[in-house]
Phi, psi and omega in degrees: 000192177199179169225144177211165175205159172224147185227139167225135181165201178301153178293127180221157165303130190295346173297335179296335180259323189266327187243324192285322183305151183301331176237055185293174177299325177298312177297325178294344178290335176237343183218060175295148182263337188233022183270121184270340184234116182087164183231332183232134180249078189239016185262021180132164178204168178197149173232127173243138183213160181250131174268146180306128176084002179237114182284349182260121185286157169265159179222149170229116183228149178214153172267121184123175187286145182293331181291343182266002185254109182285333184293327182294331179294316178295315178302316183298333182281327190249336183277120180255145179203155173255005181202131180207162170220128182227153181207151170239144195243136167241105189297138174298315175226147175296147181201179186249018187274352177055220186293341177301334180270357181272131175287157007277143169278155188217151172199122180058232179276001189264141166237142188217144175216155177225129168246139183130206179200149176266123179296138177071016179298139003264349186300328184296331182259008178302321178296323180288319178298323180294337179277352178276151173302146177308323180298325180294323176290323177293336181271000181308131182288332182201169178266067180221161180297321180297320180296321181288321176301317177302319179297321179294317177295315183296323177300320176293316183298334180274352190226145166059220189288352184279348187305324181251014183224069185293327177299318179293329176298317177296313183301314184289328175293318178301314182291324177297313180294319181295327177291319182285329184224078183302145181086001179290152176252121196224066172273108184251145182225128185218140174213154170243015179092348178237342177214158177240133174241138182208153173239143171250110184211091175100356176205169185286152175212139183228160172215159177213136176251157174074176355291144181076194181283087177204153180213141173236133175240127189211155175301325178204155180302137178268000173207182181253018175290152179294161174109343177290133183237133175285145173271125180303146177304143181055059179228156172252130177248136172230121188224145166239175180298345183242355187207140174234128175244136177238136178219146182285145171267137184292152172299146182245127174278138180294000000 
């Protein structure tokens, strides 16, 4: 499994979101409270954030546990942002891809993360991989289920009617993967710095709005303050700092 979160709101040092809360993403790397699959998320981590006036995010990723990295503490104290996506990783299978396999994955304005696992990986998704352009396969960030799911999402984002419907790109990718690999857990998280799109499919997802124009979407609440709302299972969430929309994802036949 993994844990991830995304934030949109006033500019803050990113440590206020990722490190400072009592049950922060850092703490979830060794002591998650609501993780049903796996116990320790120590196979890598990453933070992606947006600087004011620049649509292309920066990233800091490492292979290994977030609690062992001293540099992230300094960065978290001084780097301010109004939009970020961060994740800690528990690898589906051991591999040699290092930090390349750590979310967030990125392309242009997009940051992406996946928590869960694909059933029957890698064979189950071979037909979907074969349907991608060769260039998309050559561009795979890592040899992991999450990296291939990102390639499927990105292919949709780059083409046709999906260009302005990022939430639908996530929804259709989840259903495509679920048909090919029944029993997969497919909680996807995507942002372009102005909106957050996420799916709840096989694991918990939460969100909280306010105070003021801000929203956090996370695998689990990072504190015990009121306002956290669960996202129903098999749902699509689309959020801005002022609005959250939830819609059901259709049942998928195996």
